[in-house]
C-alpha positions as CSV (number, residue, x, y, z in Angstrom):
1,M,0.0,0.0,0.0
2,K,1.4,3.3,-1.1
3,I,1.1,6.3,1.2
4,E,0.4,9.6,-0.5
5,W,2.0,12.4,1.5
6,N,0.2,15.8,1.5
7,K,2.9,18.4,1.5
8,K,0.8,21.0,3.3
9,Y,-0.1,18.7,6.2
10,T,3.3,17.2,6.4
11,T,4.8,20.7,6.9
12,I,2.3,21.5,9.6
13,A,3.1,18.2,11.3
14,V,6.8,18.9,11.2
15,Y,6.4,22.4,12.6
16,S,4.1,21.1,15.3
17,L,6.6,18.4,16.3
18,I,9.4,21.0,16.5
19,V,7.2,23.3,18.7
20,A,6.3,20.4,21.0
21,M,10.0,19.4,21.3
22,I,11.0,23.0,22.1
23,S,8.2,23.3,24.6
24,I,9.4,20.1,26.4
25,V,13.0,21.3,26.5
26,F,11.9,24.7,27.8
27,Y,9.7,22.9,30.5
28,L,12.6,20.7,31.6
29,I,15.0,23.7,31.8
30,A,12.4,25.8,33.7
31,S,11.6,22.9,36.2
32,E,15.2,22.1,36.8
33,V,16.7,25.6,36.4
34,N,19.3,25.2,39.2
35,L,20.5,21.9,37.7
36,F,20.6,23.5,34.3
37,R,22.6,26.4,35.6
38,I,25.1,24.1,37.2
39,Q,25.6,22.1,34.0
40,V,26.0,25.3,31.9
41,G,28.4,26.6,34.5
42,K,30.5,23.4,34.2
43,Y,30.7,23.8,30.4
44,I,31.6,27.5,30.7
45,N,34.4,26.7,33.2
46,T,35.7,24.1,30.8
47,L,35.6,26.5,27.9
48,Q,36.8,29.5,29.9
49,P,40.2,29.8,28.3
50,I,38.6,29.8,24.8
51,I,36.0,32.3,25.9
52,I,38.6,34.6,27.4
53,G,40.7,34.2,24.2
54,F,37.8,35.2,22.0
55,V,37.0,38.2,24.1
56,M,40.6,39.3,24.2
57,A,41.0,38.8,20.4
58,Y,37.9,40.8,19.7
59,L,38.9,43.7,21.9
60,F,42.6,43.7,21.0
61,N,41.7,43.5,17.3
62,F,40.9,47.2,17.3
63,I,44.4,48.1,18.5
64,L,45.9,45.7,15.9
65,E,43.9,47.3,13.1
66,F,45.1,50.7,14.2
67,Y,48.7,49.7,14.0
68,E,48.2,47.8,10.7
69,F,46.3,50.7,9.1
70,Y,48.4,53.6,10.3
71,L,51.9,52.3,10.8
72,L,52.3,49.1,8.8
73,K,50.1,49.6,5.8
74,G,52.8,50.9,3.5
75,F,55.5,48.4,4.5
76,F,53.8,45.0,4.4
77,K,51.3,44.4,1.6
78,K,51.4,40.7,0.5
79,G,53.0,37.3,0.8
80,N,55.5,36.7,3.6
81,N,55.8,40.4,4.2
82,K,52.2,40.5,5.1
83,K,52.7,37.7,7.6
84,I,55.7,39.6,9.1
85,G,53.6,42.7,9.3
86,R,50.8,40.8,11.1
87,I,53.3,39.4,13.7
88,I,54.8,42.9,14.2
89,G,51.3,44.3,14.6
90,I,50.4,41.7,17.2
91,M,53.7,42.4,19.1
92,L,52.9,46.1,19.2
93,T,49.3,45.4,20.2
94,Y,50.2,43.2,23.2
95,F,53.1,45.6,24.1
96,T,50.5,48.4,24.3
97,V,48.1,46.3,26.4
98,F,50.9,45.2,28.9
99,I,52.1,48.8,29.2
100,L,48.6,50.0,30.0
101,L,48.2,47.1,32.5
102,Y,51.6,47.9,34.1
103,L,50.7,51.6,34.5
104,F,47.4,50.7,36.1
105,L,48.9,48.2,38.5
106,N,51.9,50.4,39.5
107,F,50.3,53.8,39.6
108,M,46.5,53.7,39.6
109,L,45.8,50.6,41.7
110,P,47.8,51.6,44.8
111,Q,46.1,55.0,44.9
112,L,42.7,53.3,44.5
113,V,43.4,50.9,47.4
114,S,44.8,53.7,49.5
115,S,41.7,55.9,48.8
116,I,39.2,53.1,49.6
117,G,41.1,52.2,52.8
118,G,41.2,55.8,53.9
119,L,37.5,56.3,53.1
120,V,36.5,53.2,55.1
121,N,38.5,54.4,58.1
122,D,37.3,58.0,57.9
123,I,33.5,57.2,57.4
124,P,32.7,56.9,61.1
125,G,34.2,60.3,61.8
126,Y,32.4,61.9,58.8
127,V,29.1,60.4,59.9
128,T,29.5,61.7,63.4
129,D,30.3,65.3,62.1
130,I,27.3,65.3,59.7
131,S,24.9,63.9,62.4
132,E,25.9,66.7,64.8
133,S,25.5,69.3,62.0
134,I,22.0,67.9,61.2
135,T,21.0,68.1,64.9
136,K,22.3,71.7,65.2
137,L,20.5,72.7,62.0
138,G,17.2,71.2,63.3
139,I,17.5,73.2,66.6
140,K,18.4,76.4,64.7
141,L,15.5,76.1,62.3
142,D,13.2,75.0,65.1
143,I,11.9,72.0,63.2
144,Q,8.9,70.2,64.8
145,E,9.9,67.1,66.8
146,E,8.0,64.7,64.6
147,Y,9.8,65.9,61.5
148,S,13.1,66.0,63.3
149,S,12.6,62.4,64.4
150,M,11.7,61.3,60.9
151,I,14.8,63.0,59.5
152,T,17.0,61.5,62.2
153,E,15.5,58.0,61.5
154,K,16.1,58.2,57.8
155,W,19.6,59.5,58.3
156,N,20.4,56.6,60.7
157,E,19.1,54.1,58.1
158,F,21.3,55.7,55.5
159,V,24.3,55.7,57.8
160,K,23.7,52.0,58.6
161,Y,23.7,51.2,54.9
162,I,26.9,53.2,54.2
163,I,28.7,51.6,57.1
164,T,27.6,48.1,56.1
165,F,28.6,48.8,52.5
166,A,32.0,50.2,53.5
167,T,32.7,47.3,55.9
168,E,31.9,44.7,53.2
169,L,33.7,46.6,50.4
170,I,37.3,45.5,51.1
171,P,36.4,41.8,51.6
172,K,34.5,41.9,48.4
173,L,37.5,43.4,46.6
174,G,39.7,40.8,48.2
175,N,37.5,38.0,46.9
176,F,37.4,39.5,43.4
177,A,41.2,39.7,43.4
178,K,41.4,36.1,44.6
179,R,39.1,35.0,41.8
180,I,41.3,36.8,39.3
181,L,44.5,35.2,40.7
182,S,42.9,31.7,40.8
183,S,42.0,32.2,37.1
184,I,45.5,33.3,36.1
185,W,46.2,30.1,34.2
186,N,43.0,30.5,32.2
187,I,44.0,34.1,31.5
188,V,47.4,32.9,30.2
189,L,45.8,30.3,28.0
190,G,43.3,32.9,26.8
191,I,46.2,35.2,25.8
192,I,47.7,32.3,23.8
193,V,44.3,31.6,22.2
194,S,43.8,35.2,21.3
195,I,47.2,35.4,19.6
196,Y,46.4,32.4,17.4
197,L,43.0,33.9,16.6
198,L,44.5,37.3,15.6
199,I,47.3,35.7,13.5
200,D,44.8,33.8,11.3
201,K,41.7,35.9,11.8
202,E,41.0,36.2,8.1
203,K,41.3,32.4,7.8
204,F,38.8,31.8,10.7
205,L,36.4,34.3,9.2
206,A,36.6,32.6,5.8
207,L,36.0,29.2,7.5
208,G,32.9,30.6,9.1
209,R,31.6,31.9,5.8
210,K,32.4,28.5,4.2
211,I,30.4,26.6,6.8
212,T,27.5,29.1,6.5
213,V,27.3,28.8,2.7
214,S,27.5,25.0,2.9
215,I,24.6,24.7,5.3
216,F,22.2,27.4,4.2
217,S,20.8,28.5,0.9
218,D,22.4,31.4,-1.0
219,K,19.8,33.9,0.2
220,S,19.9,32.7,3.9
221,A,23.7,32.6,3.9
222,K,23.9,36.2,2.6
223,K,21.5,37.4,5.2
224,I,23.3,35.6,8.0
225,M,26.7,37.1,6.9
226,E,25.0,40.5,6.6
227,L,23.6,40.2,10.1
228,T,27.0,39.1,11.4
229,Q,28.7,42.0,9.8
230,R,26.1,44.4,11.2
231,G,26.5,43.0,14.7
232,D,30.2,43.3,14.5
233,N,29.9,47.0,13.3
234,I,27.5,47.8,16.1
235,F,29.4,46.1,18.9
236,G,32.8,47.0,17.6
237,R,32.2,50.7,17.1
238,F,30.3,50.9,20.4
239,L,32.8,49.0,22.6
240,S,36.0,50.4,21.1
241,G,34.6,54.0,21.0
242,K,33.1,53.8,24.5
243,I,36.3,52.4,26.0
244,L,38.4,55.2,24.4
245,D,35.8,57.8,25.4
246,S,35.7,56.6,29.0
247,F,39.5,56.7,29.2
248,I,39.5,60.3,28.0
249,I,36.7,61.3,30.4
250,G,38.5,59.5,33.4
251,I,41.7,61.5,32.7
252,L,39.8,64.7,32.2
253,A,37.9,64.2,35.5
254,F,41.1,63.4,37.3
255,V,42.8,66.6,36.1
256,I,39.9,68.8,37.0
257,L,39.3,67.2,40.4
258,A,43.0,67.4,41.2
259,I,43.1,71.1,40.2
260,T,40.0,71.9,42.3
261,K,41.5,69.8,45.2
262,M,38.6,67.5,45.5
263,P,39.0,64.7,48.1
264,Y,39.6,61.2,46.8
265,A,40.3,62.5,43.3
266,T,41.8,59.2,42.0
267,L,38.9,57.1,43.3
268,I,36.2,59.4,42.0
269,S,37.8,59.9,38.6
270,F,38.1,56.1,38.3
271,I,34.4,55.7,39.2
272,V,33.4,58.4,36.7
273,G,35.5,56.8,33.9
274,I,34.2,53.2,34.5
275,T,30.5,54.2,34.7
276,N,30.9,56.4,31.6
277,I,31.0,53.1,29.6
278,I,27.3,52.9,30.3
279,P,25.5,54.9,27.6
280,F,23.7,58.2,28.3
281,F,23.1,57.6,32.0
282,G,26.7,56.5,32.9
283,P,27.9,59.9,34.1
284,F,24.9,60.3,36.4
285,I,25.2,56.8,37.7
286,G,28.9,57.5,38.6
287,A,28.1,60.9,40.0
288,V,25.7,59.5,42.8
289,P,28.2,57.5,44.9
290,S,31.0,60.1,44.1
291,F,28.7,62.9,45.4
292,F,28.1,61.1,48.7
293,I,31.8,60.3,49.1
294,I,32.7,64.0,48.8
295,L,29.6,65.0,50.9
296,F,31.1,63.2,53.9
297,V,34.2,65.5,53.6
298,S,32.7,68.8,52.5
299,P,29.1,69.5,51.5
300,V,30.2,72.6,49.6
301,K,32.7,70.6,47.5
302,A,30.0,68.0,46.9
303,V,27.8,70.7,45.2
304,W,30.8,71.9,43.2
305,F,31.4,68.3,42.1
306,L,27.9,68.1,40.7
307,L,28.6,71.2,38.7
308,I,31.9,69.8,37.4
309,I,30.3,66.5,36.4
310,L,27.5,68.4,34.5
311,I,30.2,70.3,32.6
312,I,32.2,67.1,31.8
313,Q,29.0,65.4,30.7
314,Q,28.2,68.3,28.4
315,I,31.7,68.2,26.9
316,D,31.5,64.5,26.4
317,G,27.9,64.5,25.0
318,N,28.5,67.4,22.6
319,I,32.2,67.2,21.6
320,I,34.1,64.1,22.6
321,G,31.4,61.5,22.3
322,P,30.1,62.5,18.8
323,K,33.7,62.7,17.5
324,I,34.6,59.2,18.7
325,L,31.2,57.3,18.5
326,G,29.3,59.3,15.9
327,D,25.7,58.0,15.7
328,S,26.5,54.4,16.6
329,L,23.3,53.9,18.7
330,G,20.6,55.6,16.7
331,I,17.9,55.0,19.3
332,S,16.1,57.2,21.7
333,A,16.9,57.7,25.4
334,F,13.8,55.7,26.3
335,W,15.1,52.5,24.5
336,I,18.5,53.1,26.1
337,L,16.9,53.1,29.5
338,F,14.8,50.1,28.7
339,S,17.8,48.1,27.5
340,L,19.8,49.1,30.5
341,L,17.1,48.0,33.0
342,V,16.5,44.7,31.3
343,A,20.1,43.7,30.5
344,G,21.3,45.0,33.9
345,K,18.7,42.9,35.7
346,L,19.6,39.8,33.8
347,L,23.4,40.1,33.4
348,G,24.5,42.6,36.1
349,F,27.2,45.1,35.2
350,A,28.1,43.3,32.0
351,G,24.5,43.8,30.9
352,L,24.9,47.5,31.5
353,I,27.9,47.5,29.1
354,I,26.6,45.2,26.3
355,G,22.9,45.7,26.8
356,V,22.5,48.7,24.6
357,P,24.5,47.5,21.5
358,L,22.6,44.1,21.9
359,F,19.3,45.9,21.9
360,V,20.4,48.1,18.9
361,F,21.2,44.9,17.0
362,V,17.8,43.3,17.8
363,Y,16.1,46.6,17.1
364,S,17.7,46.8,13.7
365,I,16.5,43.3,12.8
366,I,12.9,44.0,13.9
367,K,13.0,47.3,12.0
368,D,14.1,45.5,8.8
369,I,11.3,42.9,9.2
370,V,8.6,45.6,9.8
371,E,9.8,47.8,6.9
372,Y,10.0,44.7,4.5
373,R,6.4,43.7,5.4
374,L,5.2,47.3,4.9
375,E,6.9,47.7,1.5
376,K,5.5,44.3,0.5
377,R,2.0,45.7,1.1
378,G,2.8,49.1,-0.5
379,L,2.6,51.0,2.7
380,P,5.0,53.9,3.8
381,V,7.9,52.8,6.0
382,E,8.6,56.2,7.7
383,T,7.3,56.5,11.3
384,K,6.3,60.1,10.7
385,D,3.7,58.9,8.2
386,Y,1.8,57.2,11.0
387,Y,1.3,60.3,13.1
388,R,-2.4,61.2,13.4
């Protein structure tokens, strides 16, 4: 007996089977989420040197391209000379990275540790002085007892939080340093992996294209490679530009804070530089803890600090940022805030860094799909055409 397959119903059955299998897998993962997390963690630990190597290669590639484009372009063009040029470029790249790391460990890190230690030791004295000032101000302004009690209660809660945070800060930093040191072998292996990846990066990219073309149709393969290129442009421009931008802002903040004799200038400029990597809201996120650190020492200087940060933010937003980044985001402040909240909740600080470019990438794909469907139906694609 010959079975006659109906193409339409066979396709429906296959899709139904795929959906059912995906649903079962999702249910198993959701019901055993802790076990799933442990298993994923084991695989990640096993592949940690490879992951570290890929991340290093991707970030260091921007430095390598700079050297190859500006310093080595005219000397090494093809054949063996090109390979020699690549090796020299990689040597210059890692020399630059190690010099920056050396400067940080020998000049920046000791000052940061000293500032944090001094801040932790001085906080109780600062708290006592501010508490006395609040009490005297309440008496001078003749504030009603119920309001005075409420202010005192809220201040005591804030003080308790600050003391707890300061007490736990150094042990947390110690644990972080311990984790870094315990992973030193993985970092060394990651450096070796990154060197091999950078030496033959064109070969690895070509291999990826070869596999893609062999698996997918011409149309799908072209789309996948186009999306890969788009993602690389978005992440590459954003990460390299933001790191350079934040480095400049950190130095600028340190110079201004040192000139104005702000307390803990090194620590605060470091906070401002690191948080500046976060798009749009970074300077304000960094300004909050920095303001309270200075507030403990001098309320007047804390107010001046806010003015300084506002000026730096304007310089960065209107001069430095556009010169380095251009319009690499292309989305409104609302979507930036949305992506920061979601990615930060799911991935922590790493989500605050990569959340925005990841959202921009997904947003661009959705935009392409929407505009394609509108064009197919002969409808306008510009958003302004849909205002009522």
